[in-house]
N, CA, C and O atoms as a Maestro MAE file, in Angstrom:
{
 s_m_m2io_version
 :::
 2.0.0
}

f_m_ct {
 s_m_title
 :::
 protein
 m_atom[248] {
  # First column is atom index #
  i_m_mmod_type
  r_m_x_coord
  r_m_y_coord
  r_m_z_coord
  i_m_residue_number
  s_m_chain_name
  s_m_pdb_residue_name
  s_m_pdb_atom_name
  i_m_atomic_number
  :::
  1 25 -21.536 -7.758 -4.493 1 A "UNK " " N  " 7
  2 3 -20.118 -7.949 -4.724 1 A "UNK " " CA " 6
  3 2 -19.560 -8.775 -3.484 1 A "UNK " " C  " 6
  4 15 -19.980 -8.466 -2.369 1 A "UNK " " O  " 8
  5 25 -18.694 -9.745 -3.607 2 A "UNK " " N  " 7
  6 3 -18.175 -10.436 -2.611 2 A "UNK " " CA " 6
  7 2 -17.343 -9.625 -1.658 2 A "UNK " " C  " 6
  8 15 -16.621 -8.739 -2.114 2 A "UNK " " O  " 8
  9 25 -17.391 -9.860 -0.381 3 A "UNK " " N  " 7
  10 3 -16.569 -9.088 0.541 3 A "UNK " " CA " 6
  11 2 -15.469 -9.927 0.889 3 A "UNK " " C  " 6
  12 15 -15.378 -10.412 2.017 3 A "UNK " " O  " 8
  13 25 -14.492 -10.161 -0.154 4 A "UNK " " N  " 7
  14 3 -13.299 -10.982 -0.036 4 A "UNK " " CA " 6
  15 2 -12.312 -10.393 -0.971 4 A "UNK " " C  " 6
  16 15 -12.507 -10.301 -2.183 4 A "UNK " " O  " 8
  17 25 -11.155 -9.965 -0.305 5 A "UNK " " N  " 7
  18 3 -10.045 -9.569 -1.129 5 A "UNK " " CA " 6
  19 2 -9.257 -10.869 -1.700 5 A "UNK " " C  " 6
  20 15 -8.873 -11.820 -1.019 5 A "UNK " " O  " 8
  21 25 -9.092 -10.696 -3.157 6 A "UNK " " N  " 7
  22 3 -8.485 -11.943 -3.917 6 A "UNK " " CA " 6
  23 2 -6.990 -11.828 -3.584 6 A "UNK " " C  " 6
  24 15 -6.290 -12.803 -3.855 6 A "UNK " " O  " 8
  25 25 -6.430 -10.764 -3.037 7 A "UNK " " N  " 7
  26 3 -4.932 -10.768 -2.882 7 A "UNK " " CA " 6
  27 2 -4.578 -11.200 -1.408 7 A "UNK " " C  " 6
  28 15 -3.719 -12.062 -1.224 7 A "UNK " " O  " 8
  29 25 -5.162 -10.672 -0.482 8 A "UNK " " N  " 7
  30 3 -4.719 -10.859 0.915 8 A "UNK " " CA " 6
  31 2 -5.741 -11.756 1.717 8 A "UNK " " C  " 6
  32 15 -5.424 -12.242 2.803 8 A "UNK " " O  " 8
  33 25 -6.938 -11.952 1.160 9 A "UNK " " N  " 7
  34 3 -7.925 -12.746 1.720 9 A "UNK " " CA " 6
  35 2 -8.727 -12.131 2.840 9 A "UNK " " C  " 6
  36 15 -9.399 -12.836 3.594 9 A "UNK " " O  " 8
  37 25 -8.658 -10.780 2.955 10 A "UNK " " N  " 7
  38 3 -9.370 -10.185 3.875 10 A "UNK " " CA " 6
  39 2 -10.907 -10.241 3.664 10 A "UNK " " C  " 6
  40 15 -11.393 -10.025 2.554 10 A "UNK " " O  " 8
  41 25 -11.690 -10.548 4.796 11 A "UNK " " N  " 7
  42 3 -13.120 -10.761 4.506 11 A "UNK " " CA " 6
  43 2 -13.979 -10.130 5.667 11 A "UNK " " C  " 6
  44 15 -13.344 -9.641 6.601 11 A "UNK " " O  " 8
  45 25 -15.283 -10.089 5.704 12 A "UNK " " N  " 7
  46 3 -16.110 -9.549 6.648 12 A "UNK " " CA " 6
  47 2 -15.793 -10.250 8.005 12 A "UNK " " C  " 6
  48 15 -15.655 -11.471 8.090 12 A "UNK " " O  " 8
  49 25 -15.689 -9.416 9.032 13 A "UNK " " N  " 7
  50 3 -15.553 -9.914 10.416 13 A "UNK " " CA " 6
  51 2 -16.794 -9.452 11.246 13 A "UNK " " C  " 6
  52 15 -17.517 -8.527 10.877 13 A "UNK " " O  " 8
  53 25 -16.974 -10.129 12.336 14 A "UNK " " N  " 7
  54 3 -18.194 -9.669 13.092 14 A "UNK " " CA " 6
  55 2 -17.765 -9.622 14.646 14 A "UNK " " C  " 6
  56 15 -16.719 -10.101 15.084 14 A "UNK " " O  " 8
  57 25 -18.623 -9.048 15.302 15 A "UNK " " N  " 7
  58 3 -18.364 -8.863 16.734 15 A "UNK " " CA " 6
  59 2 -19.583 -8.143 17.372 15 A "UNK " " C  " 6
  60 15 -20.702 -8.224 16.867 15 A "UNK " " O  " 8
  61 25 -19.355 -7.519 18.368 16 A "UNK " " N  " 7
  62 3 -20.518 -6.960 19.228 16 A "UNK " " CA " 6
  63 2 -20.295 -5.448 19.340 16 A "UNK " " C  " 6
  64 15 -19.157 -5.043 19.577 16 A "UNK " " O  " 8
  65 25 -21.318 -4.583 19.183 17 A "UNK " " N  " 7
  66 3 -21.399 -3.210 19.751 17 A "UNK " " CA " 6
  67 2 -21.752 -3.401 21.337 17 A "UNK " " C  " 6
  68 15 -22.655 -4.145 21.718 17 A "UNK " " O  " 8
  69 25 -21.000 -2.705 22.129 18 A "UNK " " N  " 7
  70 3 -21.224 -2.682 23.499 18 A "UNK " " CA " 6
  71 2 -21.477 -1.327 23.902 18 A "UNK " " C  " 6
  72 15 -20.566 -0.508 23.784 18 A "UNK " " O  " 8
  73 25 -22.755 -0.932 24.430 19 A "UNK " " N  " 7
  74 3 -23.083 0.289 24.873 19 A "UNK " " CA " 6
  75 2 -22.580 0.533 26.348 19 A "UNK " " C  " 6
  76 15 -22.099 -0.380 27.018 19 A "UNK " " O  " 8
  77 25 -22.716 1.762 26.789 20 A "UNK " " N  " 7
  78 3 -22.318 2.166 28.084 20 A "UNK " " CA " 6
  79 2 -23.041 1.268 29.153 20 A "UNK " " C  " 6
  80 15 -22.408 0.862 30.127 20 A "UNK " " O  " 8
  81 25 -24.288 0.977 28.982 21 A "UNK " " N  " 7
  82 3 -25.102 -0.016 29.863 21 A "UNK " " CA " 6
  83 2 -24.809 -1.421 29.612 21 A "UNK " " C  " 6
  84 15 -25.410 -2.307 30.221 21 A "UNK " " O  " 8
  85 25 -23.865 -1.676 28.697 22 A "UNK " " N  " 7
  86 3 -23.454 -3.079 28.514 22 A "UNK " " CA " 6
  87 2 -24.463 -3.857 27.632 22 A "UNK " " C  " 6
  88 15 -24.389 -5.080 27.515 22 A "UNK " " O  " 8
  89 25 -25.368 -3.140 27.039 23 A "UNK " " N  " 7
  90 3 -26.254 -3.918 26.041 23 A "UNK " " CA " 6
  91 2 -25.389 -4.137 24.801 23 A "UNK " " C  " 6
  92 15 -24.721 -3.264 24.247 23 A "UNK " " O  " 8
  93 25 -25.488 -5.397 24.443 24 A "UNK " " N  " 7
  94 3 -24.781 -5.879 23.254 24 A "UNK " " CA " 6
  95 2 -25.569 -6.155 22.043 24 A "UNK " " C  " 6
  96 15 -26.587 -6.840 22.141 24 A "UNK " " O  " 8
  97 25 -25.158 -5.645 20.820 25 A "UNK " " N  " 7
  98 3 -25.761 -5.947 19.648 25 A "UNK " " CA " 6
  99 2 -24.747 -6.401 18.512 25 A "UNK " " C  " 6
  100 15 -23.596 -5.964 18.531 25 A "UNK " " O  " 8
  101 25 -25.123 -7.177 17.635 26 A "UNK " " N  " 7
  102 3 -24.247 -7.652 16.573 26 A "UNK " " CA " 6
  103 2 -23.796 -6.582 15.712 26 A "UNK " " C  " 6
  104 15 -24.577 -5.690 15.379 26 A "UNK " " O  " 8
  105 25 -22.505 -6.607 15.300 27 A "UNK " " N  " 7
  106 3 -21.944 -5.617 14.347 27 A "UNK " " CA " 6
  107 2 -21.018 -6.451 13.433 27 A "UNK " " C  " 6
  108 15 -20.409 -7.459 13.793 27 A "UNK " " O  " 8
  109 25 -20.993 -5.867 12.136 28 A "UNK " " N  " 7
  110 3 -20.077 -6.432 11.134 28 A "UNK " " CA " 6
  111 2 -19.158 -5.401 10.648 28 A "UNK " " C  " 6
  112 15 -19.588 -4.259 10.483 28 A "UNK " " O  " 8
  113 25 -17.879 -5.701 10.392 29 A "UNK " " N  " 7
  114 3 -16.854 -4.772 9.799 29 A "UNK " " CA " 6
  115 2 -16.581 -5.363 8.436 29 A "UNK " " C  " 6
  116 15 -16.115 -6.496 8.320 29 A "UNK " " O  " 8
  117 25 -16.877 -4.580 7.386 30 A "UNK " " N  " 7
  118 3 -16.572 -5.047 5.979 30 A "UNK " " CA " 6
  119 2 -15.498 -4.336 5.479 30 A "UNK " " C  " 6
  120 15 -15.386 -3.130 5.700 30 A "UNK " " O  " 8
  121 25 -14.586 -5.051 4.736 31 A "UNK " " N  " 7
  122 3 -13.394 -4.371 4.047 31 A "UNK " " CA " 6
  123 2 -13.784 -3.631 2.902 31 A "UNK " " C  " 6
  124 15 -14.759 -3.993 2.244 31 A "UNK " " O  " 8
  125 25 -13.067 -2.551 2.577 32 A "UNK " " N  " 7
  126 3 -13.319 -1.711 1.469 32 A "UNK " " CA " 6
  127 2 -12.783 -2.369 0.138 32 A "UNK " " C  " 6
  128 15 -11.606 -2.221 -0.193 32 A "UNK " " O  " 8
  129 25 -13.634 -3.066 -0.581 33 A "UNK " " N  " 7
  130 3 -13.366 -3.952 -1.643 33 A "UNK " " CA " 6
  131 2 -13.712 -3.125 -2.918 33 A "UNK " " C  " 6
  132 15 -14.797 -2.560 -3.047 33 A "UNK " " O  " 8
  133 25 -12.692 -3.091 -3.877 34 A "UNK " " N  " 7
  134 3 -12.933 -2.426 -5.195 34 A "UNK " " CA " 6
  135 2 -12.705 -3.470 -6.242 34 A "UNK " " C  " 6
  136 15 -11.910 -4.392 -6.058 34 A "UNK " " O  " 8
  137 25 -13.392 -3.330 -7.327 35 A "UNK " " N  " 7
  138 3 -13.270 -4.275 -8.554 35 A "UNK " " CA " 6
  139 2 -12.557 -3.480 -9.487 35 A "UNK " " C  " 6
  140 15 -13.084 -2.518 -10.046 35 A "UNK " " O  " 8
  141 25 -11.189 -3.892 -9.716 36 A "UNK " " N  " 7
  142 3 -10.371 -3.145 -10.603 36 A "UNK " " CA " 6
  143 2 -9.795 -4.099 -11.569 36 A "UNK " " C  " 6
  144 15 -9.746 -5.308 -11.344 36 A "UNK " " O  " 8
  145 25 -9.322 -3.495 -12.738 37 A "UNK " " N  " 7
  146 3 -8.631 -4.228 -13.832 37 A "UNK " " CA " 6
  147 2 -7.104 -4.343 -13.433 37 A "UNK " " C  " 6
  148 15 -6.434 -3.329 -13.234 37 A "UNK " " O  " 8
  149 25 -6.623 -5.515 -13.332 38 A "UNK " " N  " 7
  150 3 -5.133 -5.798 -12.884 38 A "UNK " " CA " 6
  151 2 -4.539 -6.706 -13.884 38 A "UNK " " C  " 6
  152 15 -5.239 -7.373 -14.645 38 A "UNK " " O  " 8
  153 25 -3.308 -6.733 -13.884 39 A "UNK " " N  " 7
  154 3 -2.534 -7.701 -14.656 39 A "UNK " " CA " 6
  155 2 -2.220 -8.867 -13.743 39 A "UNK " " C  " 6
  156 15 -1.566 -8.716 -12.712 39 A "UNK " " O  " 8
  157 25 -2.712 -10.065 -14.156 40 A "UNK " " N  " 7
  158 3 -2.610 -11.234 -13.439 40 A "UNK " " CA " 6
  159 2 -2.007 -12.343 -14.344 40 A "UNK " " C  " 6
  160 15 -2.690 -12.786 -15.268 40 A "UNK " " O  " 8
  161 25 -0.800 -12.790 -14.122 41 A "UNK " " N  " 7
  162 3 -0.183 -13.864 -14.947 41 A "UNK " " CA " 6
  163 2 -0.063 -13.378 -16.389 41 A "UNK " " C  " 6
  164 15 -0.267 -14.135 -17.338 41 A "UNK " " O  " 8
  165 25 0.286 -12.050 -16.533 42 A "UNK " " N  " 7
  166 3 0.411 -11.571 -17.913 42 A "UNK " " CA " 6
  167 2 -0.776 -11.134 -18.598 42 A "UNK " " C  " 6
  168 15 -0.621 -10.601 -19.697 42 A "UNK " " O  " 8
  169 25 -2.098 -11.290 -18.068 43 A "UNK " " N  " 7
  170 3 -3.282 -11.096 -18.724 43 A "UNK " " CA " 6
  171 2 -4.126 -10.053 -17.978 43 A "UNK " " C  " 6
  172 15 -4.137 -10.079 -16.748 43 A "UNK " " O  " 8
  173 25 -4.769 -9.220 -18.595 44 A "UNK " " N  " 7
  174 3 -5.604 -8.287 -17.790 44 A "UNK " " CA " 6
  175 2 -6.933 -9.049 -17.373 44 A "UNK " " C  " 6
  176 15 -7.554 -9.797 -18.128 44 A "UNK " " O  " 8
  177 25 -7.262 -8.767 -16.131 45 A "UNK " " N  " 7
  178 3 -8.352 -9.478 -15.469 45 A "UNK " " CA " 6
  179 2 -9.016 -8.549 -14.430 45 A "UNK " " C  " 6
  180 15 -8.358 -7.722 -13.800 45 A "UNK " " O  " 8
  181 25 -10.318 -8.714 -14.280 46 A "UNK " " N  " 7
  182 3 -10.954 -7.933 -13.182 46 A "UNK " " CA " 6
  183 2 -10.834 -8.704 -11.920 46 A "UNK " " C  " 6
  184 15 -11.183 -9.884 -11.890 46 A "UNK " " O  " 8
  185 25 -10.357 -8.097 -10.874 47 A "UNK " " N  " 7
  186 3 -10.258 -8.725 -9.536 47 A "UNK " " CA " 6
  187 2 -10.798 -7.905 -8.459 47 A "UNK " " C  " 6
  188 15 -10.752 -6.680 -8.574 47 A "UNK " " O  " 8
  189 25 -11.353 -8.501 -7.328 48 A "UNK " " N  " 7
  190 3 -11.798 -7.779 -6.158 48 A "UNK " " CA " 6
  191 2 -10.590 -7.556 -5.119 48 A "UNK " " C  " 6
  192 15 -10.061 -8.505 -4.540 48 A "UNK " " O  " 8
  193 25 -10.249 -6.385 -4.958 49 A "UNK " " N  " 7
  194 3 -9.020 -6.045 -4.173 49 A "UNK " " CA " 6
  195 2 -9.386 -5.001 -3.224 49 A "UNK " " C  " 6
  196 15 -10.046 -4.023 -3.574 49 A "UNK " " O  " 8
  197 25 -8.948 -5.193 -1.953 50 A "UNK " " N  " 7
  198 3 -9.126 -4.182 -0.799 50 A "UNK " " CA " 6
  199 2 -8.221 -3.090 -1.056 50 A "UNK " " C  " 6
  200 15 -7.162 -3.219 -1.671 50 A "UNK " " O  " 8
  201 25 -8.711 -1.885 -0.516 51 A "UNK " " N  " 7
  202 3 -7.881 -0.656 -0.896 51 A "UNK " " CA " 6
  203 2 -6.527 -0.632 -0.168 51 A "UNK " " C  " 6
  204 15 -5.628 0.083 -0.608 51 A "UNK " " O  " 8
  205 25 -6.349 -1.386 0.926 52 A "UNK " " N  " 7
  206 3 -5.066 -1.516 1.561 52 A "UNK " " CA " 6
  207 2 -4.068 -2.183 0.566 52 A "UNK " " C  " 6
  208 15 -2.893 -1.821 0.501 52 A "UNK " " O  " 8
  209 25 -4.606 -3.197 -0.224 53 A "UNK " " N  " 7
  210 3 -3.707 -3.887 -1.180 53 A "UNK " " CA " 6
  211 2 -3.323 -2.937 -2.402 53 A "UNK " " C  " 6
  212 15 -2.206 -2.940 -2.920 53 A "UNK " " O  " 8
  213 25 -4.350 -2.151 -2.786 54 A "UNK " " N  " 7
  214 3 -4.180 -1.164 -3.905 54 A "UNK " " CA " 6
  215 2 -3.228 -0.146 -3.406 54 A "UNK " " C  " 6
  216 15 -2.372 0.199 -4.221 54 A "UNK " " O  " 8
  217 25 -3.201 0.362 -2.329 55 A "UNK " " N  " 7
  218 3 -2.380 1.430 -1.747 55 A "UNK " " CA " 6
  219 2 -0.914 0.997 -1.592 55 A "UNK " " C  " 6
  220 15 0.027 1.781 -1.714 55 A "UNK " " O  " 8
  221 25 -0.793 -0.304 -1.316 56 A "UNK " " N  " 7
  222 3 0.583 -0.847 -1.054 56 A "UNK " " CA " 6
  223 2 1.194 -1.488 -2.283 56 A "UNK " " C  " 6
  224 15 2.202 -2.193 -2.235 56 A "UNK " " O  " 8
  225 25 0.565 -1.218 -3.315 57 A "UNK " " N  " 7
  226 3 1.075 -1.834 -4.756 57 A "UNK " " CA " 6
  227 2 1.200 -3.265 -4.751 57 A "UNK " " C  " 6
  228 15 2.148 -3.742 -5.374 57 A "UNK " " O  " 8
  229 25 0.373 -4.061 -4.131 58 A "UNK " " N  " 7
  230 3 0.526 -5.534 -4.162 58 A "UNK " " CA " 6
  231 2 0.085 -6.134 -5.447 58 A "UNK " " C  " 6
  232 15 0.361 -7.290 -5.768 58 A "UNK " " O  " 8
  233 25 -0.641 -5.273 -6.206 59 A "UNK " " N  " 7
  234 3 -1.102 -5.717 -7.629 59 A "UNK " " CA " 6
  235 2 -0.608 -4.559 -8.636 59 A "UNK " " C  " 6
  236 15 -0.286 -3.447 -8.219 59 A "UNK " " O  " 8
  237 25 -0.580 -4.894 -9.919 60 A "UNK " " N  " 7
  238 3 -0.293 -3.750 -10.783 60 A "UNK " " CA " 6
  239 2 -1.583 -3.598 -11.721 60 A "UNK " " C  " 6
  240 15 -2.043 -4.494 -12.429 60 A "UNK " " O  " 8
  241 25 -2.052 -2.369 -11.598 61 A "UNK " " N  " 7
  242 3 -3.244 -2.057 -12.391 61 A "UNK " " CA " 6
  243 2 -3.087 -1.980 -13.902 61 A "UNK " " C  " 6
  244 15 -2.048 -1.533 -14.386 61 A "UNK " " O  " 8
  245 25 -4.093 -2.405 -14.660 62 A "UNK " " N  " 7
  246 3 -4.040 -2.417 -16.070 62 A "UNK " " CA " 6
  247 2 -4.464 -1.041 -16.590 62 A "UNK " " C  " 6
  248 15 -4.492 -0.821 -17.801 62 A "UNK " " O  " 8
  :::
 }
 m_bond[247] {
  # First column is bond index #
  i_m_from
  i_m_to
  i_m_order
  :::
  1 1 2 1
  2 2 3 1
  3 3 4 2
  4 3 5 1
  5 5 6 1
  6 6 7 1
  7 7 8 2
  8 7 9 1
  9 9 10 1
  10 10 11 1
  11 11 12 2
  12 11 13 1
  13 13 14 1
  14 14 15 1
  15 15 16 2
  16 15 17 1
  17 17 18 1
  18 18 19 1
  19 19 20 2
  20 19 21 1
  21 21 22 1
  22 22 23 1
  23 23 24 2
  24 23 25 1
  25 25 26 1
  26 26 27 1
  27 27 28 2
  28 27 29 1
  29 29 30 1
  30 30 31 1
  31 31 32 2
  32 31 33 1
  33 33 34 1
  34 34 35 1
  35 35 36 2
  36 35 37 1
  37 37 38 1
  38 38 39 1
  39 39 40 2
  40 39 41 1
  41 41 42 1
  42 42 43 1
  43 43 44 2
  44 43 45 1
  45 45 46 1
  46 46 47 1
  47 47 48 2
  48 47 49 1
  49 49 50 1
  50 50 51 1
  51 51 52 2
  52 51 53 1
  53 53 54 1
  54 54 55 1
  55 55 56 2
  56 55 57 1
  57 57 58 1
  58 58 59 1
  59 59 60 2
  60 59 61 1
  61 61 62 1
  62 62 63 1
  63 63 64 2
  64 63 65 1
  65 65 66 1
  66 66 67 1
  67 67 68 2
  68 67 69 1
  69 69 70 1
  70 70 71 1
  71 71 72 2
  72 71 73 1
  73 73 74 1
  74 74 75 1
  75 75 76 2
  76 75 77 1
  77 77 78 1
  78 78 79 1
  79 79 80 2
  80 79 81 1
  81 81 82 1
  82 82 83 1
  83 83 84 2
  84 83 85 1
  85 85 86 1
  86 86 87 1
  87 87 88 2
  88 87 89 1
  89 89 90 1
  90 90 91 1
  91 91 92 2
  92 91 93 1
  93 93 94 1
  94 94 95 1
  95 95 96 2
  96 95 97 1
  97 97 98 1
  98 98 99 1
  99 99 100 2
  100 99 101 1
  101 101 102 1
  102 102 103 1
  103 103 104 2
  104 103 105 1
  105 105 106 1
  106 106 107 1
  107 107 108 2
  108 107 109 1
  109 109 110 1
  110 110 111 1
  111 111 112 2
  112 111 113 1
  113 113 114 1
  114 114 115 1
  115 115 116 2
  116 115 117 1
  117 117 118 1
  118 118 119 1
  119 119 120 2
  120 119 121 1
  121 121 122 1
  122 122 123 1
  123 123 124 2
  124 123 125 1
  125 125 126 1
  126 126 127 1
  127 127 128 2
  128 127 129 1
  129 129 130 1
  130 130 131 1
  131 131 132 2
  132 131 133 1
  133 133 134 1
  134 134 135 1
  135 135 136 2
  136 135 137 1
  137 137 138 1
  138 138 139 1
  139 139 140 2
  140 139 141 1
  141 141 142 1
  142 142 143 1
  143 143 144 2
  144 143 145 1
  145 145 146 1
  146 146 147 1
  147 147 148 2
  148 147 149 1
  149 149 150 1
  150 150 151 1
  151 151 152 2
  152 151 153 1
  153 153 154 1
  154 154 155 1
  155 155 156 2
  156 155 157 1
  157 157 158 1
  158 158 159 1
  159 159 160 2
  160 159 161 1
  161 161 162 1
  162 162 163 1
  163 163 164 2
  164 163 165 1
  165 165 166 1
  166 166 167 1
  167 167 168 2
  168 167 169 1
  169 169 170 1
  170 170 171 1
  171 171 172 2
  172 171 173 1
  173 173 174 1
  174 174 175 1
  175 175 176 2
  176 175 177 1
  177 177 178 1
  178 178 179 1
  179 179 180 2
  180 179 181 1
  181 181 182 1
  182 182 183 1
  183 183 184 2
  184 183 185 1
  185 185 186 1
  186 186 187 1
  187 187 188 2
  188 187 189 1
  189 189 190 1
  190 190 191 1
  191 191 192 2
  192 191 193 1
  193 193 194 1
  194 194 195 1
  195 195 196 2
  196 195 197 1
  197 197 198 1
  198 198 199 1
  199 199 200 2
  200 199 201 1
  201 201 202 1
  202 202 203 1
  203 203 204 2
  204 203 205 1
  205 205 206 1
  206 206 207 1
  207 207 208 2
  208 207 209 1
  209 209 210 1
  210 210 211 1
  211 211 212 2
  212 211 213 1
  213 213 214 1
  214 214 215 1
  215 215 216 2
  216 215 217 1
  217 217 218 1
  218 218 219 1
  219 219 220 2
  220 219 221 1
  221 221 222 1
  222 222 223 1
  223 223 224 2
  224 223 225 1
  225 225 226 1
  226 226 227 1
  227 227 228 2
  228 227 229 1
  229 229 230 1
  230 230 231 1
  231 231 232 2
  232 231 233 1
  233 233 234 1
  234 234 235 1
  235 235 236 2
  236 235 237 1
  237 237 238 1
  238 238 239 1
  239 239 240 2
  240 239 241 1
  241 241 242 1
  242 242 243 1
  243 243 244 2
  244 243 245 1
  245 245 246 1
  246 246 247 1
  247 247 248 2
  :::
 }
}
């Protein structure tokens, strides 16, 4: 599944884990993407939406 919210555009971000001894390793933060049936332009369609958009009612579920 694509790690991209089709409503707000949230996607995977990357950075570094930094330990106490300052050893750095790569880390990724992925958004919580759910594939839901939603009403888009009057038609029911399956879209990839993050849970933040679902919770804030930015889309109407079918």
